[in-house]
C-alpha positions in Angstrom: 39.3 -14.0 3.1 41.0 -17.3 3.2 39.8 -20.0 0.9 38.9 -22.1 3.9 36.0 -19.7 4.4 34.8 -19.8 0.8 34.7 -23.2 0.9 32.1 -23.7 3.6 29.9 -21.4 1.0 27.0 -23.4 -1.0 25.6 -21.3 -3.7 21.8 -20.7 -4.6 20.2 -19.6 -7.6 16.7 -18.9 -8.2 15.2 -19.7 -11.4 11.8 -20.6 -10.7 10.2 -17.6 -11.7 7.8 -17.3 -14.4 9.6 -14.3 -16.2 6.1 -12.6 -17.4 7.6 -8.9 -17.7 10.2 -10.3 -20.2 8.0 -12.9 -22.2 10.7 -15.4 -22.5 12.5 -17.4 -20.2 15.4 -14.2 -19.1 18.2 -16.6 -17.1 18.7 -17.6 -20.8 18.4 -14.3 -22.8 21.9 -14.3 -24.7 24.1 -11.6 -22.8 27.4 -10.9 -24.7 27.6 -13.9 -26.3 26.2 -16.5 -23.7 22.9 -16.6 -21.2 22.6 -14.3 -18.4 22.8 -17.2 -16.2 26.0 -18.7 -17.2 27.3 -15.0 -16.0 25.7 -15.2 -12.6 27.6 -18.9 -12.5 30.8 -17.3 -14.0 30.8 -14.8 -11.0 29.9 -17.1 -8.0 31.4 -20.1 -9.1 35.0 -19.5 -7.8 33.5 -18.3 -4.2 31.5 -21.7 -3.6 31.9 -24.7 -2.9 28.8 -25.7 -4.4 26.4 -24.3 -6.9 22.5 -25.3 -6.5 20.0 -24.2 -9.2 16.4 -23.8 -8.0 14.3 -24.7 -11.0 11.1 -26.4 -11.7 11.6 -26.8 -15.5 14.8 -28.6 -14.9 15.4 -29.8 -18.9 15.5 -26.3 -19.7 18.6 -25.6 -17.6 20.3 -29.2 -18.2 23.0 -26.9 -21.0 24.8 -25.6 -17.3 26.7 -28.4 -15.1 25.2 -27.7 -11.8 23.2 -29.9 -9.3 19.2 -28.6 -10.2 16.3 -29.3 -7.7 12.8 -28.5 -7.5 11.0 -26.1 -5.0 9.7 -29.0 -2.4 6.8 -26.3 -1.7 6.1 -25.0 -5.4 4.1 -21.8 -5.3 5.7 -20.6 -2.8 7.5 -17.6 -4.4 11.0 -17.0 -4.2 11.2 -18.0 -0.3 10.1 -21.1 -1.0 12.7 -21.1 -3.6 15.2 -20.1 -1.0 13.9 -22.4 1.7 14.1 -25.2 -0.6 17.8 -24.2 -1.6 18.7 -24.5 1.8 17.4 -27.5 2.2 19.3 -29.2 -0.4 22.8 -26.8 0.7 25.9 -28.8 2.2 26.9 -25.9 3.9 26.0 -24.0 7.1 26.0 -21.3 4.9 25.1 -20.0 1.2 24.6 -17.0 -0.8 20.9 -16.8 -2.8 20.9 -14.6 -5.6 18.6 -14.3 -8.6 19.1 -16.0 -12.1 18.8 -12.4 -13.9 21.5 -10.7 -12.2 24.3 -10.4 -14.6 26.8 -8.3 -12.9 27.3 -9.8 -9.7 30.0 -8.6 -8.2 32.8 -10.9 -7.0 34.8 -8.6 -4.4 31.6 -7.8 -3.1 30.1 -11.0 -2.5 33.3 -12.1 -0.6 32.9 -9.0 1.6 29.4 -10.4 2.3 30.5 -13.8 3.3 33.3 -12.7 5.4 30.6 -11.2 7.9 28.9 -14.5 7.5 30.1 -16.5 10.7 28.8 -13.7 13.2 25.2 -13.3 11.6 22.3 -15.5 10.5 21.5 -13.0 7.3 23.4 -10.6 5.7 21.9 -8.9 3.2 22.7 -5.4 1.3 21.4 -2.4 1.2 21.6 -0.2 -2.1 19.6 1.9 -4.6 19.2 -1.0 -7.6 19.6 0.7 -10.9 17.1 -1.7 -12.7 13.8 -0.9 -10.1 11.1 1.5 -10.9 9.8 4.2 -8.7 8.8 2.4 -5.5 6.1 3.4 -2.7 6.9 4.8 0.7 7.8 1.9 2.9 4.7 0.0 5.0 5.5 -0.6 8.6 2.6 -3.1 8.7 4.2 -5.3 6.4 7.7 -3.8 4.5 8.8 -5.1 1.5 12.5 -5.6 0.2 12.0 -3.3 -2.7 10.4 -0.7 -0.7 13.5 -0.7 1.7 16.0 -0.9 -1.1 16.9 -4.5 0.6 18.3 -7.0 -1.6 17.4 -10.5 -0.5 18.1 -11.9 -3.7 21.8 -11.0 -2.9 22.5 -11.7 0.2 23.8 -14.9 2.9 22.0 -17.1 4.8 22.3 -19.6 7.2 21.0 -22.8 7.3 19.7 -22.0 11.1 17.0 -19.8 9.7 15.0 -23.0 8.2 12.9 -23.3 10.8 12.0 -19.7 10.8 11.2 -19.9 7.2 9.3 -22.8 7.5 6.7 -21.0 10.3 6.5 -17.8 7.7 6.0 -20.2 4.7 3.0 -22.3 6.7 1.6 -19.2 7.1 1.3 -17.7 4.0 3.6 -14.8 4.6 5.9 -15.1 1.5 7.9 -11.7 1.7 11.6 -12.9 1.8 12.4 -10.2 4.4 9.3 -11.4 6.3 11.3 -13.4 9.1 14.6 -10.7 8.9 13.6 -9.4 12.8 13.3 -12.9 14.0 17.5 -13.5 13.0 20.8 -12.2 13.4 20.7 -9.8 10.8 23.5 -7.5 9.7 21.9 -5.2 7.0 25.6 -4.0 4.8 24.9 0.0 4.0 25.7 1.7 0.9 29.0 3.4 1.9 30.0 -0.4 2.4 29.0 -1.7 -0.6 30.1 1.5 -2.6 33.9 0.7 -2.2 33.4 -2.8 -3.9 30.2 -1.4 -6.5 29.5 2.4 -6.6 27.5 1.9 -9.3 25.5 -1.2 -7.5 25.2 -3.1 -10.9 25.4 -6.3 -8.7 21.7 -5.7 -7.8 20.4 -5.2 -11.5 17.7 -7.3 -12.6 16.9 -7.9 -16.0 13.4 -8.0 -15.6 11.6 -6.2 -18.6 13.4 -6.0 -22.4 14.3 -2.0 -21.1 16.1 -3.8 -18.3 17.7 -5.9 -21.0 18.8 -3.5 -23.7 20.1 -1.6 -21.0 22.1 -4.6 -19.5 23.7 -5.1 -23.4 24.8 -1.5 -23.4 26.3 -2.3 -20.3 28.4 -5.4 -21.3 29.8 -3.5 -23.9 31.2 -1.0 -21.5 34.9 -1.9 -20.4 
């Protein structure tokens, strides 16, 4: 991966959730001496030419030296946040990640970036160590977690914007709902295992139990 390729990637961090299961803003929880969001920033900032934080409470994140934008379509969930971030992105491709994923693996992100030029979406498929038991996939309206897909740890082209807009107008807010309509590269588990065999890249700090587990992980060498 050369420097020129990295210079054409925007970074989008979604922090617009309500953190209901955590009971407080999970992005601001202190993990190993700094907020979880800062862990995400530290890991992806060297890979991206710009960082865009999509958050509807900008003052809460004023401590972070990043560009903060509001959702252009409030109430449209993570898909609306992704749309807002892609609209604001200066580059053709963006790496989108959730604000509560402190163990993002830069080597894996570099690999995803390397696959971007031939695709509109590059998305990993692997077990999520923080996920609860998931239901069997539904053929009619498949959901990301049911298929071990990680749309909030994926590369997107701005070419996806018109198709995402159609889904938002139809109120189909599934993050993977538009993937059949674009060139999608699924990165399978054997590829991911070369960089992150424990799949900690996909660990979401959603609940107090997740946070305690993250605290234990942060103390490991």
